[in-house]
C-alpha positions, 0 to 999 in steps of 0.5 A, a space after each residue: 500499499 505505501 510502497 507503490 506495487 508489490 514488487 516494491 513491498 517485496 523489495 523492501 521487505 528484503 532490505 529490511 531483513 536484510 538491515 535487521 540482520 545487520 543490527 542484531 550481528 552488531 553490524 553497521 548496515 549501511 558499511 555493509 551494504 556498502 561494501 558488499 555492493 562494492 564486492 559481490 561482483 567480483 566475488 566466487 559465487 562459491 563463496 557468497 556466504 562471506 557476505 554473510 553479516 556474521 561473517 563479513 564483520 569476521 572477517 573485516 576484524 581479520 583484515 584489519 587485524 592483518 594490516 596492522 600488522 
């Protein structure tokens, strides 16, 4: 009703679910969306689960530690 169409509602629901999953896992949704959108095109499909918010955060922490060393 407020999103313009049924497809718009489904897209909004998906977006809100992803943002909520990020928040529940202590991940900043905007940072997660930005990083995933930038990298997903060159990422191997068999490793797509690397972008799950809880795995993404762990890999970011590991990368930050490696860069600091």
